[in-house]
N, CA, C and O atoms as a printed pandas DataFrame, in Angstrom:
     atom_number atom_name residue_name chain_id  residue_number  x_coord  y_coord  z_coord
0              1         N          MET        A               1    0.793   -1.224   -0.027
1              2        CA          MET        A               1   -0.017    0.057    0.036
2              3         C          MET        A               1    0.924    1.228   -0.076
3              4         O          MET        A               1    1.957    1.283    0.592
4              5         N          SER        A               2    0.568    2.135   -0.901
5              6        CA          SER        A               2    1.462    3.401   -0.949
6              7         C          SER        A               2    0.924    4.448   -0.101
7              8         O          SER        A               2   -0.279    4.471    0.157
8              9         N          ALA        A               3    1.759    5.347    0.367
9             10        CA          ALA        A               3    1.364    6.456    1.201
10            11         C          ALA        A               3    0.765    7.545    0.397
11            12         O          ALA        A               3    1.210    7.954   -0.675
12            13         N          PRO        A               4   -0.373    8.012    1.067
13            14        CA          PRO        A               4   -1.070    9.135    0.397
14            15         C          PRO        A               4   -0.189   10.251   -0.108
15            16         O          PRO        A               4    0.843   10.568    0.483
16            17         N          ASP        A               5   -0.627   10.867   -1.254
17            18        CA          ASP        A               5    0.189   12.088   -1.750
18            19         C          ASP        A               5   -0.091   13.266   -0.873
19            20         O          ASP        A               5   -0.838   13.152    0.099
20            21         N          ALA        A               6    0.535   14.486   -1.214
21            22        CA          ALA        A               6    0.595   15.761   -0.324
22            23         C          ALA        A               6   -0.845   16.278   -0.221
23            24         O          ALA        A               6   -1.165   16.811    0.841
24            25         N          GLU        A               7   -1.753   16.179   -1.212
25            26        CA          GLU        A               7   -3.206   16.573   -1.027
26            27         C          GLU        A               7   -3.736   15.722    0.077
27            28         O          GLU        A               7   -4.236   16.237    1.077
28            29         N          ASP        A               8   -3.634   14.342   -0.089
29            30        CA          ASP        A               8   -4.148   13.459    0.851
30            31         C          ASP        A               8   -3.762   13.780    2.321
31            32         O          ASP        A               8   -4.568   13.433    3.185
32            33         N          VAL        A               9   -2.635   14.396    2.695
33            34        CA          VAL        A               9   -2.208   14.603    3.961
34            35         C          VAL        A               9   -3.271   15.645    4.572
35            36         O          VAL        A               9   -3.625   15.652    5.751
36            37         N          ARG        A              10   -3.709   16.502    3.595
37            38        CA          ARG        A              10   -4.620   17.551    4.259
38            39         C          ARG        A              10   -5.932   16.972    4.494
39            40         O          ARG        A              10   -6.625   17.596    5.298
40            41         N          SER        A              11   -6.425   15.949    3.992
41            42        CA          SER        A              11   -7.564   15.366    4.210
42            43         C          SER        A              11   -7.477   14.246    5.323
43            44         O          SER        A              11   -8.397   14.038    6.113
44            45         N          TRP        A              12   -6.287   13.545    5.315
45            46        CA          TRP        A              12   -5.892   12.606    6.236
46            47         C          TRP        A              12   -5.780   13.147    7.684
47            48         O          TRP        A              12   -6.282   12.560    8.642
48            49         N          LEU        A              13   -5.168   14.169    7.765
49            50        CA          LEU        A              13   -4.746   14.674    9.148
50            51         C          LEU        A              13   -6.089   15.016    9.871
51            52         O          LEU        A              13   -6.318   14.387   10.904
52            53         N          PRO        A              14   -6.986   15.923    9.457
53            54        CA          PRO        A              14   -8.219   16.186   10.274
54            55         C          PRO        A              14   -9.084   14.862   10.476
55            56         O          PRO        A              14   -9.762   14.783   11.500
56            57         N          ALA        A              15   -9.094   13.986    9.701
57            58        CA          ALA        A              15   -9.887   12.761    9.696
58            59         C          ALA        A              15   -9.283   11.943   10.907
59            60         O          ALA        A              15  -10.035   11.497   11.773
60            61         N          VAL        A              16   -7.948   11.757   10.954
61            62        CA          VAL        A              16   -7.188   10.895   12.076
62            63         C          VAL        A              16   -7.519   11.785   13.417
63            64         O          VAL        A              16   -7.895   11.259   14.465
64            65         N          CYS        A              17   -7.358   13.004   13.276
65            66        CA          CYS        A              17   -7.505   13.852   14.590
66            67         C          CYS        A              17   -8.919   13.632   15.258
67            68         O          CYS        A              17   -9.079   13.443   16.464
68            69         N          ARG        A              18   -9.997   13.686   14.243
69            70        CA          ARG        A              18  -11.279   13.341   14.739
70            71         C          ARG        A              18  -11.503   11.999   15.201
71            72         O          ARG        A              18  -12.328   11.821   16.097
72            73         N          GLU        A              19  -10.810   10.935   14.654
73            74        CA          GLU        A              19  -10.791    9.578   15.225
74            75         C          GLU        A              19  -10.260    9.439   16.511
75            76         O          GLU        A              19  -10.580    8.576   17.328
76            77         N          LEU        A              20   -9.279   10.499   16.681
77            78        CA          LEU        A              20   -8.582   10.409   18.051
78            79         C          LEU        A              20   -9.417   11.196   19.141
79            80         O          LEU        A              20   -9.006   11.327   20.294
80            81         N          GLY        A              21  -10.553   11.681   18.715
81            82        CA          GLY        A              21  -11.401   12.350   19.647
82            83         C          GLY        A              21  -11.347   14.004   19.646
83            84         O          GLY        A              21  -11.927   14.636   20.528
84            85         N          LEU        A              22  -10.671   14.599   18.681
85            86        CA          LEU        A              22  -10.467   15.965   18.689
86            87         C          LEU        A              22  -11.581   16.589   17.959
87            88         O          LEU        A              22  -12.189   15.983   17.076
88            89         N          THR        A              23  -11.862   17.814   18.320
89            90        CA          THR        A              23  -12.979   18.621   17.738
90            91         C          THR        A              23  -12.302   19.504   16.501
91            92         O          THR        A              23  -11.994   20.687   16.641
92            93         N          VAL        A              24  -12.152   18.898   15.504
93            94        CA          VAL        A              24  -11.412   19.476   14.272
94            95         C          VAL        A              24  -12.420   19.469   13.001
95            96         O          VAL        A              24  -12.953   18.445   12.576
96            97         N          ASP        A              25  -12.584   20.651   12.508
97            98        CA          ASP        A              25  -13.280   20.850   11.301
98            99         C          ASP        A              25  -12.352   21.051    9.992
99           100         O          ASP        A              25  -12.679   20.634    8.881
100          101         N          ASP        A              26  -11.248   21.687   10.245
101          102        CA          ASP        A              26  -10.432   21.910    9.068
102          103         C          ASP        A              26   -8.897   22.140    9.506
103          104         O          ASP        A              26   -8.517   21.876   10.647
104          105         N          LEU        A              27   -8.139   22.598    8.614
105          106        CA          LEU        A              27   -6.715   22.598    9.002
106          107         C          LEU        A              27   -6.247   23.924    9.651
107          108         O          LEU        A              27   -5.055   24.134    9.874
108          109         N          ASP        A              28   -7.296   24.875    9.967
109          110        CA          ASP        A              28   -6.993   25.991   10.833
110          111         C          ASP        A              28   -6.950   25.620   12.260
111          112         O          ASP        A              28   -6.440   26.410   13.054
112          113         N          ALA        A              29   -7.419   24.532   12.649
113          114        CA          ALA        A              29   -7.406   24.251   13.956
114          115         C          ALA        A              29   -6.013   23.938   14.640
115          116         O          ALA        A              29   -5.098   23.369   14.045
116          117         N          ASN        A              30   -5.954   24.336   15.849
117          118        CA          ASN        A              30   -4.692   24.128   16.690
118          119         C          ASN        A              30   -4.931   22.757   17.344
119          120         O          ASN        A              30   -5.960   22.467   17.955
120          121         N          PHE        A              31   -3.855   21.923   17.150
121          122        CA          PHE        A              31   -4.162   20.506   17.793
122          123         C          PHE        A              31   -4.517   20.482   19.153
123          124         O          PHE        A              31   -5.404   19.741   19.578
124          125         N          PHE        A              32   -3.751   21.396   19.988
125          126        CA          PHE        A              32   -4.104   21.421   21.532
126          127         C          PHE        A              32   -5.295   22.010   21.834
127          128         O          PHE        A              32   -6.088   21.527   22.642
128          129         N          ASP        A              33   -5.490   23.143   21.164
129          130        CA          ASP        A              33   -6.784   23.871   21.451
130          131         C          ASP        A              33   -7.986   22.846   21.101
131          132         O          ASP        A              33   -9.052   22.842   21.715
132          133         N          ALA        A              34   -7.712   22.089   20.169
133          134        CA          ALA        A              34   -8.965   21.118   19.680
134          135         C          ALA        A              34   -9.102   19.952   20.536
135          136         O          ALA        A              34   -9.858   19.035   20.212
136          137         N          GLY        A              35   -8.270   19.920   21.846
137          138        CA          GLY        A              35   -8.405   18.966   22.723
138          139         C          GLY        A              35   -7.238   17.849   22.682
139          140         O          GLY        A              35   -7.279   16.786   23.302
140          141         N          GLY        A              36   -6.251   18.255   21.889
141          142        CA          GLY        A              36   -5.015   17.327   22.019
142          143         C          GLY        A              36   -4.162   17.387   23.188
143          144         O          GLY        A              36   -3.825   18.460   23.688
144          145         N          THR        A              37   -3.784   16.190   23.663
145          146        CA          THR        A              37   -3.016   16.037   24.853
146          147         C          THR        A              37   -1.615   15.436   24.363
147          148         O          THR        A              37   -1.431   15.164   23.176
148          149         N          SER        A              38   -0.725   15.262   25.259
149          150        CA          SER        A              38    0.647   14.532   24.940
150          151         C          SER        A              38    0.242   13.070   24.699
151          152         O          SER        A              38    1.011   12.460   23.955
152          153         N          LEU        A              39   -0.771   12.408   25.158
153          154        CA          LEU        A              39   -1.027   11.119   24.891
154          155         C          LEU        A              39   -1.745   11.097   23.273
155          156         O          LEU        A              39   -1.565   10.148   22.509
156          157         N          THR        A              40   -2.311   11.924   23.030
157          158        CA          THR        A              40   -3.055   11.977   21.720
158          159         C          THR        A              40   -1.822   12.358   20.609
159          160         O          THR        A              40   -1.793   11.877   19.476
160          161         N          ALA        A              41   -0.812   13.305   21.138
161          162        CA          ALA        A              41    0.130   13.698   20.176
162          163         C          ALA        A              41    1.063   12.348   19.785
163          164         O          ALA        A              41    1.483   12.167   18.642
164          165         N          VAL        A              42    1.305   11.495   20.824
165          166        CA          VAL        A              42    2.000   10.272   20.597
166          167         C          VAL        A              42    1.099    9.347   19.705
167          168         O          VAL        A              42    1.675    8.665   18.857
168          169         N          LYS        A              43   -0.190    9.269   19.818
169          170        CA          LYS        A              43   -0.932    8.491   19.050
170          171         C          LYS        A              43   -0.911    9.077   17.645
171          172         O          LYS        A              43   -0.667    8.301   16.721
172          173         N          LEU        A              44   -1.152   10.427   17.367
173          174        CA          LEU        A              44   -0.967   10.900   16.074
174          175         C          LEU        A              44    0.291   10.607   15.379
175          176         O          LEU        A              44    0.308   10.166   14.229
176          177         N          ILE        A              45    1.409   10.863   16.110
177          178        CA          ILE        A              45    2.725   10.515   15.560
178          179         C          ILE        A              45    2.835    9.153   15.093
179          180         O          ILE        A              45    3.259    8.933   13.959
180          181         N          ALA        A              46    2.472    8.174   15.910
181          182        CA          ALA        A              46    2.329    6.743   15.474
182          183         C          ALA        A              46    1.629    6.635   14.325
183          184         O          ALA        A              46    2.169    6.013   13.411
184          185         N          ARG        A              47    0.299    7.202   14.111
185          186        CA          ARG        A              47   -0.390    7.106   13.012
186          187         C          ARG        A              47    0.344    7.613   11.800
187          188         O          ARG        A              47    0.366    6.909   10.790
188          189         N          ALA        A              48    0.945    8.781   11.824
189          190        CA          ALA        A              48    1.672    9.346   10.782
190          191         C          ALA        A              48    2.796    8.411   10.356
191          192         O          ALA        A              48    2.981    8.177    9.161
192          193         N          GLU        A              49    3.541    7.878   11.300
193          194        CA          GLU        A              49    4.527    6.841   10.959
194          195         C          GLU        A              49    3.922    5.635   10.202
195          196         O          GLU        A              49    4.471    5.182    9.197
196          197         N          ASP        A              50    2.818    5.146   10.692
197          198        CA          ASP        A              50    2.354    4.014    9.924
198          199         C          ASP        A              50    1.782    4.407    8.595
199          200         O          ASP        A              50    1.720    3.614    7.655
200          201         N          THR        A              51    1.367    5.637    8.536
201          202        CA          THR        A              51    0.800    5.910    6.997
202          203         C          THR        A              51    1.869    6.328    6.130
203          204         O          THR        A              51    1.940    5.902    4.978
204          205         N          TYR        A              52    2.827    7.252    6.679
205          206        CA          TYR        A              52    3.719    7.845    5.686
206          207         C          TYR        A              52    5.292    7.337    5.930
207          208         O          TYR        A              52    6.138    7.677    5.103
208          209         N          GLY        A              53    5.640    6.583    6.986
209          210        CA          GLY        A              53    6.822    6.245    7.217
210          211         C          GLY        A              53    7.586    6.873    8.513
211          212         O          GLY        A              53    7.155    7.858    9.113
212          213         N          GLU        A              54    8.594    6.281    8.812
213          214        CA          GLU        A              54    9.295    6.856   10.115
214          215         C          GLU        A              54    9.831    8.249    9.898
215          216         O          GLU        A              54   10.236    8.633    8.801
216          217         N          ASP        A              55    9.819    8.948   10.927
217          218        CA          ASP        A              55   10.496   10.347   11.120
218          219         C          ASP        A              55    9.750   11.393   10.292
219          220         O          ASP        A              55   10.380   12.402    9.974
220          221         N          VAL        A              56    8.427   11.259    9.894
221          222        CA          VAL        A              56    7.724   12.215    9.211
222          223         C          VAL        A              56    7.002   13.269   10.071
223          224         O          VAL        A              56    6.532   14.310    9.613
224          225         N          LEU        A              57    6.958   12.884   11.404
225          226        CA          LEU        A              57    6.330   13.946   12.331
226          227         C          LEU        A              57    7.075   13.682   13.688
227          228         O          LEU        A              57    7.004   12.548   14.161
228          229         N          THR        A              58    7.684   14.515   14.251
229          230        CA          THR        A              58    8.232   14.509   15.454
230          231         C          THR        A              58    7.518   15.293   16.496
231          232         O          THR        A              58    6.800   16.232   16.153
232          233         N          PRO        A              59    7.672   14.963   17.772
233          234        CA          PRO        A              59    7.032   15.747   18.701
234          235         C          PRO        A              59    7.392   17.347   18.667
235          236         O          PRO        A              59    6.534   18.187   18.934
236          237         N          GLU        A              60    8.532   17.641   18.368
237          238        CA          GLU        A              60    8.903   19.021   18.180
238          239         C          GLU        A              60    8.096   19.712   17.061
239          240         O          GLU        A              60    7.721   20.879   17.170
240          241         N          ASP        A              61    7.836   18.915   15.942
241          242        CA          ASP        A              61    7.108   19.504   14.921
242          243         C          ASP        A              61    5.625   19.907   15.474
243          244         O          ASP        A              61    5.080   20.998   15.306
244          245         N          LEU        A              62    5.098   18.782   16.172
245          246        CA          LEU        A              62    3.697   18.979   16.616
246          247         C          LEU        A              62    3.523   20.332   17.618
247          248         O          LEU        A              62    2.639   21.185   17.552
248          249         N          PHE        A              63    4.507   20.261   18.444
249          250        CA          PHE        A              63    4.509   21.409   19.643
250          251         C          PHE        A              63    4.802   22.610   18.839
251          252         O          PHE        A              63    4.257   23.621   19.282
252          253         N          ALA        A              64    5.472   22.764   17.839
253          254        CA          ALA        A              64    5.771   24.077   17.262
254          255         C          ALA        A              64    4.785   24.551   16.217
255          256         O          ALA        A              64    4.818   25.696   15.765
256          257         N          ALA        A              65    3.905   23.631   15.846
257          258        CA          ALA        A              65    2.890   23.923   14.842
258          259         C          ALA        A              65    1.748   24.776   15.466
259          260         O          ALA        A              65    1.218   24.429   16.521
260          261         N          ALA        A              66    1.400   25.840   14.830
261          262        CA          ALA        A              66    0.342   26.613   15.244
262          263         C          ALA        A              66   -1.138   26.176   14.825
263          264         O          ALA        A              66   -2.169   26.451   15.438
264          265         N          THR        A              67   -1.023   25.465   13.696
265          266        CA          THR        A              67   -2.367   24.858   13.060
266          267         C          THR        A              67   -2.021   23.524   12.524
267          268         O          THR        A              67   -0.848   23.178   12.380
268          269         N          LEU        A              68   -3.091   22.725   12.208
269          270        CA          LEU        A              68   -2.906   21.468   11.597
270          271         C          LEU        A              68   -2.340   21.752   10.167
271          272         O          LEU        A              68   -1.746   20.820    9.626
272          273         N          GLU        A              69   -2.450   22.849    9.545
273          274        CA          GLU        A              69   -1.821   23.224    8.311
274          275         C          GLU        A              69   -0.342   23.009    8.422
275          276         O          GLU        A              69    0.344   22.388    7.611
276          277         N          ASP        A              70    0.097   23.634    9.590
277          278        CA          ASP        A              70    1.443   23.474    9.846
278          279         C          ASP        A              70    2.126   22.163   10.083
279          280         O          ASP        A              70    3.299   21.890    9.830
280          281         N          VAL        A              71    1.177   21.373   10.626
281          282        CA          VAL        A              71    1.566   19.847   10.859
282          283         C          VAL        A              71    1.673   19.260    9.535
283          284         O          VAL        A              71    2.664   18.580    9.272
284          285         N          ALA        A              72    0.716   19.457    8.628
285          286        CA          ALA        A              72    0.712   18.820    7.334
286          287         C          ALA        A              72    2.028   19.230    6.503
287          288         O          ALA        A              72    2.704   18.440    5.843
288          289         N          LYS        A              73    2.269   20.613    6.654
289          290        CA          LYS        A              73    3.526   21.002    5.932
290          291         C          LYS        A              73    4.733   20.259    6.469
291          292         O          LYS        A              73    5.629   19.939    5.689
292          293         N          SER        A              74    4.805   19.961    7.795
293          294        CA          SER        A              74    5.892   19.314    8.348
294          295         C          SER        A              74    5.953   18.053    7.894
295          296         O          SER        A              74    7.037   17.628    7.494
296          297         N          ILE        A              75    4.815   17.244    7.875
297          298        CA          ILE        A              75    4.732   16.049    7.393
298          299         C          ILE        A              75    5.277   15.914    5.920
299          300         O          ILE        A              75    6.035   15.003    5.586
300          301         N          GLU        A              76    4.890   16.755    5.192
301          302        CA          GLU        A              76    5.281   16.747    3.753
302          303         C          GLU        A              76    6.764   17.053    3.557
303          304         O          GLU        A              76    7.451   16.441    2.739
304          305         N          HIS        A              77    7.256   18.088    4.393
305          306        CA          HIS        A              77    8.672   18.523    4.253
306          307         C          HIS        A              77    9.464   17.356    4.792
307          308         O          HIS        A              77   10.541   17.104    4.252
308          309         N          ASN        A              78    9.019   16.581    5.852
309          310        CA          ASN        A              78    9.931   15.449    6.395
310          311         C          ASN        A              78    9.806   14.250    5.480
311          312         O          ASN        A              78   10.703   13.408    5.425
312          313         N          ARG        A              79    8.660   14.165    4.737
313          314        CA          ARG        A              79    8.726   12.934    3.832
314          315         C          ARG        A              79    9.644   13.138    2.760
315          316         O          ARG        A              79   10.339   12.215    2.334
316          317         N          GLN        A              80    9.688   14.388    2.265
317          318        CA          GLN        A              80   10.659   14.734    1.205
318          319         C          GLN        A              80   12.055   14.518    1.685
319          320         O          GLN        A              80   12.860   13.965    0.936
320          321         N          ALA        A              81   12.407   14.922    2.900
321          322        CA          ALA        A              81   13.777   14.919    3.463
322          323         C          ALA        A              81   14.172   13.455    3.782
323          324         O          ALA        A              81   15.327   13.076    3.584
324          325         N          VAL        A              82   13.349   12.743    4.206
325          326        CA          VAL        A              82   13.594   11.261    4.444
326          327         C          VAL        A              82   13.744   10.568    3.098
327          328         O          VAL        A              82   14.576    9.678    2.919
328          329         N          GLY        A              83   12.904   11.009    2.151
329          330        CA          GLY        A              83   12.948   10.222    0.849
330          331         C          GLY        A              83   14.269   10.575    0.076
331          332         O          GLY        A              83   14.799    9.762   -0.681
332          333         N          SER        A              84   14.799   11.899    0.321
333          334        CA          SER        A              84   15.986   12.146   -0.533
334          335         C          SER        A              84   17.222   11.603    0.186
335          336         O          SER        A              84   18.324   11.715   -0.351
336          337         N          THR        A              85   17.094   11.062    1.293
337          338        CA          THR        A              85   18.225   10.396    2.067
338          339         C          THR        A              85   18.340    8.823    1.614
339          340         O          THR        A              85   19.406    8.209    1.645
340          341         N          ASN        A              86   17.192    8.301    1.223
341          342        CA          ASN        A              86   17.154    6.935    0.752
342          343         C          ASN        A              86   17.878    6.729   -0.512
343          344         O          ASN        A              86   17.631    7.463   -1.468
344          345         N          PRO        A              87   18.857    5.677   -0.605
345          346        CA          PRO        A              87   19.344    5.341   -1.941
346          347         C          PRO        A              87   18.417    4.947   -3.064
347          348         O          PRO        A              87   18.874    4.673   -4.174
């Protein structure tokens, strides 16, 4: 199964957040303001790794992100960076 493309990150992320019990309507939401906790953050990072591969989302990325849009950008950036280091 291949990982979703960049556009799908933007639909995948709010859907996963809602599955984790957060109140999220769009990518303008802040993860923690929407009800995210450190435990939910660990679950989101694990889901991102399961979907997109290792090292695509770090706790630092999540805590630094003002919105889920920023989280999506981090995932996309990190996917490209990890992909560029693979032979």
